[in-house]
Each structure stands twice: as structure tokens, then as C-alpha cells.
C-alpha positions in Angstrom: -149.1 -51.0 -100.5 -146.8 -48.2 -99.5 -146.1 -45.6 -102.2 -142.4 -44.8 -102.8 -141.5 -41.2 -102.7 -138.7 -40.2 -105.1 -135.8 -38.5 -103.5 -135.5 -34.8 -103.9 -133.0 -33.6 -106.5 -130.1 -31.7 -105.0 -129.9 -29.4 -108.0 -131.8 -26.3 -107.6 -134.0 -25.2 -110.5 -132.2 -22.7 -112.8 -133.6 -19.2 -112.7 -133.0 -16.6 -115.4 -130.9 -13.7 -114.1 -132.7 -10.4 -114.8 -130.2 -8.0 -113.2 -128.4 -5.2 -115.0 -124.9 -6.4 -114.4 -124.5 -8.3 -117.8 -125.6 -5.2 -119.7 -123.2 -3.0 -117.6 -120.3 -5.3 -118.6 -121.3 -5.2 -122.2 -121.6 -1.5 -122.4 -117.8 -0.7 -123.0 -117.8 -3.2 -125.9 -121.0 -1.8 -127.4 -119.7 1.8 -127.1 -116.5 0.9 -128.9 -118.4 -1.0 -131.6 -120.7 1.9 -132.2 -118.0 4.6 -132.2 -115.3 2.8 -134.2 -117.4 0.4 -136.4 -121.1 1.2 -136.8 -120.8 5.0 -137.0 -117.8 5.0 -139.5 -119.6 2.4 -141.6 -122.8 4.5 -141.8 -120.8 7.7 -142.3 -118.9 6.1 -145.2 -122.1 5.0 -146.8 -123.4 8.6 -146.7 -120.1 10.2 -147.8 -120.0 7.9 -150.9 -122.8 10.1 -152.4 -121.0 13.4 -151.7 -118.1 15.3 -153.1 -116.0 16.7 -150.3 -113.1 19.2 -150.0 -111.8 18.2 -146.7 -114.0 17.1 -143.7 -116.1 20.3 -143.5 -117.1 21.0 -147.1 -119.4 18.6 -149.0 -121.8 18.7 -151.9 -124.3 16.0 -152.9 -123.5 14.3 -156.2 -125.5 11.1 -156.1 -123.9 8.3 -158.0 -121.3 10.5 -159.7 -118.5 9.2 -157.6 -119.2 5.6 -158.8 -119.5 6.8 -162.4 -116.2 8.5 -162.1 -114.5 5.3 -160.9 -115.9 3.5 -164.0 -114.1 5.9 -166.3 -110.9 6.4 -164.3 -107.9 4.7 -165.8 -105.8 5.1 -162.6 -108.5 3.3 -160.6 -108.5 0.4 -163.1 -104.7 0.3 -163.0 -104.8 0.0 -159.2 -107.5 -2.7 -159.4 -105.5 -4.6 -162.0 -102.3 -4.4 -159.8 -104.3 -5.6 -156.8 -105.9 -8.5 -158.7 -102.4 -9.6 -159.9 -101.2 -9.5 -156.3 -104.2 -11.5 -155.2 -103.8 -14.1 -158.0 -100.1 -14.6 -157.0 -101.1 -14.8 -153.3 -103.5 -17.6 -154.1 -101.5 -19.6 -156.6 -98.0 -19.0 -155.3 -98.2 -18.1 -151.6 -100.7 -20.7 -150.5 -99.1 -23.7 -152.2 -95.8 -22.8 -150.6 -97.5 -22.5 -147.2 -99.1 -25.9 -147.7 -95.8 -27.5 -148.8 -94.0 -26.1 -145.7 -96.8 -27.4 -143.5 -96.6 -30.9 -145.0 -92.8 -30.9 -144.5 -93.1 -29.7 -140.9 -95.9 -32.2 -140.2 -93.7 -35.1 -141.1 -90.6 -33.9 -139.2 -89.5 -34.4 -135.6 -91.1 -32.5 -132.8 -88.0 -30.5 -131.9 -87.3 -29.5 -135.6 -91.0 -28.8 -136.1 -91.1 -26.3 -133.2 -87.9 -24.6 -134.3 -88.8 -24.2 -138.0 -92.3 -23.2 -137.2 -91.0 -20.3 -135.1 -88.4 -19.3 -137.8 -91.0 -19.3 -140.6 -93.7 -17.5 -138.6 -91.4 -14.8 -137.0 -91.3 -12.5 -140.1 -95.0 -11.8 -139.5 -94.2 -10.4 -136.1 -92.1 -7.5 -137.2 -94.8 -5.6 -139.3 -95.1 -4.7 -142.9 -93.4 -1.3 -142.6 -90.2 -2.9 -141.3 -90.4 -5.6 -144.0 -90.9 -3.0 -146.7 -87.9 -0.9 -145.5 -85.7 -4.1 -145.2 -86.5 -5.3 -148.7 -86.2 -1.9 -150.3 -82.5 -2.2 -149.2 -82.3 -5.7 -150.5 -83.6 -4.7 -153.9 -80.9 -2.0 -154.3 -78.9 -2.3 -157.6 -75.5 -3.9 -157.4 -75.2 -4.0 -153.6 -78.7 -5.5 -152.9 -78.9 -9.1 -151.7 -81.6 -9.9 -154.3 -79.5 -8.7 -157.3 -76.4 -10.5 -156.0 -78.4 -13.7 -155.6 -79.8 -13.4 -159.2 -76.4 -12.6 -160.5 -74.9 -15.6 -158.8 -77.7 -17.8 -160.2 -77.9 -16.7 -163.8 -74.8 -14.6 -164.3 -76.5 -11.2 -165.0 -78.9 -8.8 -163.3 -76.5 -7.1 -161.0 -77.5 -3.6 -162.1 -81.3 -4.4 -162.2 -83.5 -1.7 -160.7 -86.4 -3.7 -159.3 -88.2 -0.8 -157.8 -87.5 1.5 -160.7 -88.7 -0.8 -163.5 -92.5 -0.8 -163.9 -92.4 -4.5 -165.1 -90.5 -5.6 -161.9 -92.3 -3.5 -159.2 -95.2 -6.0 -158.7 -92.9 -9.1 -158.7 -90.9 -7.3 -156.1 -94.0 -6.7 -153.9 -95.0 -10.3 -154.4 -91.6 -11.6 -153.4 -91.6 -9.4 -150.3 -95.1 -10.5 -149.3 -94.0 -14.2 -149.5 -91.5 -13.7 -146.8 -94.2 -12.2 -144.5 -97.3 -14.3 -145.2 -96.1 -17.8 -146.2 -95.2 -18.7 -142.6 -98.4 -17.1 -141.3 -100.7 -19.3 -143.5 -98.5 -22.3 -142.9 -99.5 -22.2 -139.2 -103.2 -22.7 -140.2 -102.4 -25.5 -142.5 -100.1 -27.2 -140.0 -102.9 -27.1 -137.3 -105.4 -28.5 -139.8 -103.0 -31.3 -140.8 -102.5 -32.3 -137.2 -106.3 -32.7 -136.8 -106.7 -35.1 -139.8 -107.8 -38.6 -138.9 -104.7 -40.7 -139.3 -106.7 -43.9 -139.6 -108.3 -42.7 -142.9 -104.8 -42.0 -144.4 -103.6 -45.4 -143.2 -106.6 -47.1 -144.8 -105.9 -45.3 -148.1 -102.3 -46.4 -148.0 -103.3 -50.0 -147.4 -105.6 -49.8 -150.4 -102.6 -48.9 -152.5 -102.8 -45.1 -152.7 -99.6 -43.2 -153.2 -98.7 -40.1 -151.2 -100.3 -37.6 -153.7 -103.5 -39.7 -153.8 -103.7 -39.8 -150.0 -103.2 -36.1 -149.8 -105.6 -35.2 -152.6 -108.4 -37.6 -151.7 -108.1 -37.9 -147.9 -106.0 -35.2 -146.3 -107.1 -32.2 -148.3 -110.9 -32.9 -148.1 -110.5 -33.4 -144.3 -109.0 -29.9 -143.9 -111.4 -28.3 -146.4 -112.9 -25.8 -144.0 -109.4 -24.4 -143.0 -108.4 -24.2 -146.7 -111.6 -22.1 -147.5 -110.9 -19.9 -144.5 -107.3 -19.3 -145.4 -108.3 -18.7 -149.0 -110.9 -16.1 -148.1 -108.6 -14.3 -145.7 -105.8 -14.3 -148.2 -107.9 -12.7 -151.0 -109.5 -10.2 -148.6 -106.1 -9.3 -147.2 -104.6 -8.9 -150.8 -107.3 -6.4 -151.7 -106.5 -4.4 -148.5 -102.7 -4.2 -149.3 -101.4 -0.8 -148.5 -98.5 -0.6 -146.0 -96.1 -2.9 -147.8 -96.0 -0.9 -151.1 -95.9 2.3 -149.2 -92.8 1.3 -147.3 -91.2 -0.5 -150.3 -91.7 2.5 -152.6 -91.3 5.6 -150.3 -90.2 7.9 -153.1 -93.5 7.7 -154.9 -95.7 7.2 -151.9 -96.3 3.6 -152.7 -97.3 4.1 -156.3 -94.1 3.2 -158.1 -93.1 4.2 -161.7 -96.2 4.5 -164.0 -98.4 3.6 -161.0 -97.1 0.0 -161.3 -97.3 -0.5 -157.5 -100.5 1.3 -156.8 -103.2 -0.8 -155.1 -106.9 0.0 -154.6 -106.3 1.0 -150.9 -103.4 3.2 -152.1 -105.7 4.8 -154.6 -108.2 5.3 -151.8 -105.6 7.1 -149.7 -104.5 9.1 -152.7 -108.0 10.5 -153.5 -109.4 10.6 -150.0 -106.5 12.1 -148.0 -104.0 13.5 -150.5 -106.7 15.1 -152.7 -109.1 15.6 -149.8 -112.2 14.0 -151.5 -113.4 11.8 -148.7 -116.6 11.1 -150.7 -114.7 9.5 -153.6 -112.5 7.6 -151.1 -115.7 6.2 -149.5 -117.0 5.1 -152.8 -113.7 3.3 -153.5 -114.0 1.6 -150.1 -117.5 0.4 -150.9 -116.4 -0.9 -154.3 -113.5 -2.8 -152.6 -115.9 -4.2 -150.0 -118.3 -5.4 -152.7 -115.5 -7.1 -154.6 -114.3 -8.9 -151.5 -117.8 -10.0 -150.6 -118.5 -11.3 -154.1 -115.2 -13.2 -154.2 -115.7 -14.7 -150.7 -119.3 -15.8 -151.6 -117.9 -17.4 -154.8 -115.3 -19.3 -152.9 -117.9 -20.5 -150.4 -120.1 -21.7 -153.2 -117.3 -23.4 -155.1 -116.1 -25.1 -151.9 -119.7 -26.4 -151.4 -119.9 -27.7 -155.0 -116.5 -29.4 -154.6 -117.6 -31.1 -151.4 -120.8 -32.4 -153.1 
């Protein structure tokens, strides 16, 4: 009986390329990563244990920089202001972004594209421009914000938003809403468009109302995007710097009674204004630790909620 010979495969066996070309193409990225990421990170880790007077003079102090932060009232005031801003970002900014995404997701295609561009466009101009713009809008008597409040409640025309310690942080929060609500809305809108519509339709057939469909079907389906936006929102809140600096130029972003001072503003104050780069590095590591802990907590809570 003749033995059949299988036909030869036309595909040649894959061989591992061992040339130097891939490494040559990776070299620019690796150089940039080392010079602008790895070296500053290691240098900041070393500087955190030194007291400096400018970039050339340093003295080893161990953990004294961290001990100083634990007893510095100005640092805790900055940390409190930043925490309030982060809290408002999570519980005010993100719900508004989700609401706008839901409204745009149910609208027509032409209206959706137009309003998506309108709501996202403030993020394109930069925080410095937005801070300068809103500093004019918060001007007493002639500012648009005071005129709107006066038309709404009948008083407040002479209110000095940026001169009143109790109103500085609300002014920063209102300004940030105009910038970031539309930015986060884009993420939520993209997630909503990827939700399986058959699951929502099945829930409606079972008698669920709109809120029940959103809470039990839509929101769990976009859980990963929500966690991502939540983490980036909190980490971005703890890195707030340019907006208060542009909104409160007379006090270098601090505001009256340090009511607008953030932790990054405090880092700039001690590291560059005072020249103690060691203390500034210690502040940076504390901020990094806080962001890491909060991000880990959010990931854990999201996993518990999924289970």
C-alpha cells in the first residue's frame, strides 16, 4: 500500500531575530526614561534625607524632614485643603460627569457630537488660562459669578470670593468643574457605549425602572472604567498646583490664611521659594505614599463590590 506524503507547509518556521536593531530603536526611549524618570526618582529618594540650601549645599538629617512635616501646621493645612478638593472632585465632579454622559448617550448623533466637543473643549485651553479667566469672573460687583449669584438670590454682589478664606476653596472647586467635568465625561460616555444593550433590555422586560437598570446592569458593566476614572481623579486632585497659582496670583496660590494652599503648592514653597529641596522631596514622597494608599484602597473596594 502506497504511503501518503503530507504536503509541505508553505509557512516557513519562525526564527527569533537576534540582531541589534530592536535595541537601537529602544535606546532613545530608555535614555529619556533614565534621565527624566529613573534618575530624578532616585535623586528625590536620596534628597529626602538631607537638608539643602539650594542645589549645591546639603547636610544629612536622616528622618528629620519627615518629623518636621508631622509637626508643621502649614503642611497639615495644605493636606486638609487638598483632601477637601479631592472629596469634592469625587462626590461632585464625577457624578456630574456621569450625568452628562448619560444624557449624551441617549441623545441624537449630531447633538451628541456637538455637546461632546463643547463640554470637552475647556480641557484644551490649560489650567493657567482657566485660572486667569475665572479670577476675572470672581471679581466683586462686576464679575460674572457675583452677578449670577445676585440675580439668583438677590444678594452677594460685593462678595470677594478670592479674598474670603471660607470661599477660596469653593471657588477653586467651581473652577475645576468647568475644566474636568467634560474630560471625565468622555471616559464615561465611551464606557456607556460599550455596555451590552441586550442586558439592559432584559432588565427592562423584567420590570426594572431606569435607575435599577443603571445601578444593577449599566454601572457594573462599566466598573473598570469607573475605577480608572476614580483613581486618576484622586491622584490628579493631590497634584493640584497650576489652577490655584493662576487663580490666586497675588498670594502665589496660597490665598488668605493659606486657604488655597495645596500639598504641591507647599512643596513648591519649601523646595523652591525657601530652597530646601530635601524637605520638598520628603513632601513629594508623602504625597506619593498617600496617592498609592488611596489607589490601593479603591482597587480593593472595587473588588469587594464586584464579589
